[in-house]
Backbone as JSON Lines, residues from 0, in Angstrom:
{"i":0,"aa":"M","n":[-14.82,-21.23,-52.1],"ca":[-15.55,-21.35,-50.85],"c":[-16.96,-21.17,-51.17]}
{"i":1,"aa":"T","n":[-17.83,-21.94,-50.49],"ca":[-19.22,-21.77,-50.62],"c":[-19.79,-20.51,-49.8]}
{"i":2,"aa":"H","n":[-21.0,-20.26,-50.0],"ca":[-21.64,-19.1,-49.26],"c":[-21.62,-19.42,-47.78]}
{"i":3,"aa":"R","n":[-21.91,-20.67,-47.5],"ca":[-21.99,-20.98,-46.08],"c":[-20.69,-20.84,-45.37]}
{"i":4,"aa":"W","n":[-19.55,-21.22,-45.87],"ca":[-18.19,-21.14,-45.25],"c":[-17.93,-19.64,-45.08]}
{"i":5,"aa":"K","n":[-18.2,-18.85,-46.1],"ca":[-17.96,-17.38,-45.89],"c":[-18.77,-16.77,-44.8]}
{"i":6,"aa":"A","n":[-20.02,-17.18,-44.63],"ca":[-20.8,-16.71,-43.49],"c":[-20.28,-17.19,-42.22]}
{"i":7,"aa":"V","n":[-19.87,-18.43,-42.12],"ca":[-19.33,-19.02,-40.87],"c":[-17.95,-18.27,-40.49]}
{"i":8,"aa":"T","n":[-17.12,-18.02,-41.45],"ca":[-15.79,-17.38,-41.32],"c":[-16.07,-15.94,-40.75]}
{"i":9,"aa":"G","n":[-16.93,-15.34,-41.48],"ca":[-17.24,-13.85,-41.05],"c":[-17.78,-13.82,-39.63]}
{"i":10,"aa":"S","n":[-18.66,-14.76,-39.33],"ca":[-19.22,-14.75,-37.95],"c":[-18.16,-15.01,-36.88]}
{"i":11,"aa":"V","n":[-17.27,-15.97,-37.18],"ca":[-16.18,-16.23,-36.26],"c":[-15.21,-15.01,-36.08]}
{"i":12,"aa":"L","n":[-14.84,-14.36,-37.21],"ca":[-14.13,-13.18,-37.08],"c":[-14.76,-12.03,-36.34]}
{"i":13,"aa":"L","n":[-16.07,-11.92,-36.48],"ca":[-16.81,-10.81,-35.87],"c":[-16.77,-11.19,-34.33]}
{"i":14,"aa":"I","n":[-17.05,-12.35,-34.01],"ca":[-17.02,-12.76,-32.54],"c":[-15.69,-12.59,-31.94]}
{"i":15,"aa":"A","n":[-14.63,-12.96,-32.67],"ca":[-13.26,-12.77,-32.18],"c":[-12.92,-11.3,-31.97]}
{"i":16,"aa":"L","n":[-13.45,-10.39,-32.99],"ca":[-13.07,-9.07,-32.8],"c":[-13.88,-8.39,-31.63]}
{"i":17,"aa":"A","n":[-15.21,-8.86,-31.41],"ca":[-16.06,-8.24,-30.29],"c":[-15.43,-8.77,-29.0]}
{"i":18,"aa":"S","n":[-14.82,-9.95,-28.99],"ca":[-14.2,-10.49,-27.76],"c":[-12.96,-9.77,-27.38]}
{"i":19,"aa":"A","n":[-12.21,-9.39,-28.38],"ca":[-10.92,-8.64,-28.14],"c":[-11.26,-7.26,-27.68]}
{"i":20,"aa":"A","n":[-12.31,-6.6,-28.26],"ca":[-12.63,-5.27,-27.84],"c":[-13.25,-5.31,-26.38]}
{"i":21,"aa":"Y","n":[-14.04,-6.27,-26.08],"ca":[-14.52,-6.43,-24.59],"c":[-13.37,-6.66,-23.63]}
{"i":22,"aa":"Y","n":[-12.44,-7.53,-24.02],"ca":[-11.2,-7.69,-23.21],"c":[-10.42,-6.43,-22.93]}
{"i":23,"aa":"A","n":[-10.27,-5.7,-24.1],"ca":[-9.34,-4.48,-23.97],"c":[-10.04,-3.4,-23.18]}
{"i":24,"aa":"R","n":[-11.42,-3.36,-23.2],"ca":[-12.17,-2.26,-22.57],"c":[-12.5,-2.63,-21.14]}
{"i":25,"aa":"F","n":[-12.76,-3.85,-20.74],"ca":[-13.3,-4.15,-19.47],"c":[-12.54,-5.02,-18.59]}
{"i":26,"aa":"V","n":[-11.65,-5.94,-19.09],"ca":[-11.03,-7.02,-18.34],"c":[-9.62,-6.67,-18.06]}
{"i":27,"aa":"R","n":[-8.92,-6.09,-19.06],"ca":[-7.44,-5.77,-18.93],"c":[-7.24,-4.83,-17.79]}
{"i":28,"aa":"E","n":[-6.14,-5.07,-17.12],"ca":[-5.72,-4.2,-16.0],"c":[-5.12,-2.97,-16.63]}
{"i":29,"aa":"I","n":[-5.23,-1.76,-15.92],"ca":[-4.75,-0.58,-16.45],"c":[-3.53,-0.17,-15.53]}
{"i":30,"aa":"A","n":[-2.39,0.17,-16.14],"ca":[-1.24,0.61,-15.48],"c":[-1.37,2.01,-14.95]}
{"i":31,"aa":"V","n":[-1.2,2.33,-13.63],"ca":[-1.38,3.67,-13.07],"c":[-0.09,4.0,-12.32]}
{"i":32,"aa":"K","n":[0.44,5.21,-12.57],"ca":[1.54,5.73,-11.9],"c":[1.12,6.33,-10.6]}
{"i":33,"aa":"T","n":[1.77,6.02,-9.45],"ca":[1.5,6.52,-8.19],"c":[2.52,7.58,-7.83]}
{"i":34,"aa":"V","n":[2.29,8.5,-6.96],"ca":[3.08,9.56,-6.5],"c":[3.3,9.37,-5.04]}
{"i":35,"aa":"E","n":[4.6,9.6,-4.68],"ca":[4.91,9.56,-3.23],"c":[4.44,10.79,-2.48]}
{"i":36,"aa":"P","n":[3.99,10.59,-1.25],"ca":[3.57,11.84,-0.49],"c":[4.68,12.73,-0.15]}
{"i":37,"aa":"Q","n":[4.41,14.04,-0.09],"ca":[5.52,15.04,0.05],"c":[5.37,15.58,1.54]}
{"i":38,"aa":"N","n":[6.45,15.93,2.15],"ca":[6.48,16.43,3.48],"c":[6.65,18.04,3.36]}
{"i":39,"aa":"N","n":[6.26,18.7,4.35],"ca":[6.49,20.21,4.51],"c":[5.89,20.88,3.26]}
{"i":40,"aa":"T","n":[4.72,20.69,2.94],"ca":[4.04,21.32,1.77],"c":[3.34,22.52,2.35]}
{"i":41,"aa":"E","n":[3.14,23.47,1.37],"ca":[2.35,24.71,1.72],"c":[0.85,24.47,2.02]}
{"i":42,"aa":"V","n":[0.35,25.05,3.08],"ca":[-1.05,24.81,3.42],"c":[-1.82,25.86,2.74]}
{"i":43,"aa":"R","n":[-2.85,25.47,2.03],"ca":[-3.82,26.4,1.27],"c":[-5.22,26.19,1.87]}
{"i":44,"aa":"V","n":[-5.93,27.2,2.12],"ca":[-7.24,27.12,2.63],"c":[-8.22,27.62,1.56]}
{"i":45,"aa":"F","n":[-9.23,26.84,1.32],"ca":[-10.29,27.16,0.37],"c":[-11.64,27.16,1.06]}
{"i":46,"aa":"G","n":[-12.56,28.04,0.64],"ca":[-13.81,28.03,1.24],"c":[-14.91,28.33,0.24]}
{"i":47,"aa":"I","n":[-16.17,28.11,0.73],"ca":[-17.37,28.4,-0.03],"c":[-17.96,29.64,0.41]}
{"i":48,"aa":"G","n":[-18.38,30.53,-0.41],"ca":[-18.98,31.8,-0.05],"c":[-19.67,32.51,-1.2]}
{"i":49,"aa":"T","n":[-20.03,33.71,-0.94],"ca":[-20.77,34.56,-2.0],"c":[-20.02,35.74,-2.31]}
{"i":50,"aa":"V","n":[-19.88,36.17,-3.53],"ca":[-19.17,37.34,-3.9],"c":[-20.25,38.41,-4.21]}
{"i":51,"aa":"E","n":[-20.13,39.46,-3.64],"ca":[-21.15,40.57,-3.79],"c":[-20.29,41.84,-4.16]}
{"i":52,"aa":"G","n":[-21.07,42.66,-5.03],"ca":[-20.46,43.92,-5.44],"c":[-20.59,44.96,-4.28]}
{"i":53,"aa":"Q","n":[-19.77,46.02,-4.35],"ca":[-19.87,47.07,-3.32],"c":[-20.92,48.12,-3.71]}
{"i":54,"aa":"I","n":[-21.2,48.26,-5.03],"ca":[-22.22,49.2,-5.55],"c":[-23.39,48.45,-6.24]}
{"i":55,"aa":"V","n":[-24.63,48.75,-5.85],"ca":[-25.77,48.13,-6.48],"c":[-26.28,48.99,-7.53]}
{"i":56,"aa":"S","n":[-26.53,48.47,-8.78],"ca":[-27.04,49.33,-9.85],"c":[-28.29,48.69,-10.32]}
{"i":57,"aa":"K","n":[-29.32,49.47,-10.63],"ca":[-30.5,48.9,-11.3],"c":[-30.42,49.22,-12.7]}
{"i":58,"aa":"V","n":[-30.66,48.18,-13.58],"ca":[-30.5,48.23,-15.01],"c":[-31.99,47.99,-15.55]}
{"i":59,"aa":"G","n":[-32.48,48.76,-16.56],"ca":[-33.73,48.52,-17.13],"c":[-33.82,48.95,-18.52]}
{"i":60,"aa":"F","n":[-34.91,48.7,-19.22],"ca":[-35.04,49.1,-20.63],"c":[-36.08,50.22,-20.78]}
{"i":61,"aa":"Q","n":[-35.79,51.1,-21.66],"ca":[-36.74,52.21,-22.05],"c":[-38.07,51.69,-22.77]}
{"i":62,"aa":"V","n":[-37.79,50.62,-23.72],"ca":[-38.89,50.17,-24.52],"c":[-38.97,48.64,-24.27]}
{"i":63,"aa":"A","n":[-40.24,48.18,-23.94],"ca":[-40.44,46.79,-23.62],"c":[-40.14,46.01,-24.97]}
{"i":64,"aa":"G","n":[-39.61,44.85,-24.89],"ca":[-39.26,43.99,-25.99],"c":[-40.64,43.17,-26.4]}
{"i":65,"aa":"S","n":[-40.57,42.6,-27.67],"ca":[-41.73,41.79,-28.08],"c":[-41.56,40.37,-27.86]}
């Protein structure tokens, strides 16, 4: 094989590999399992809030740091 054919063959293989990777990453459909809804499930309530301590303490240092 001449140097030119090696370069052409390598380029074609590189393009084919890049195309296969693109297809596998962006084009191919992904199989996803779905779950059936359930009846009579337990109700849980969540909320947003603040947690505060019952006792407040002041903390300080005897010697200032450098």
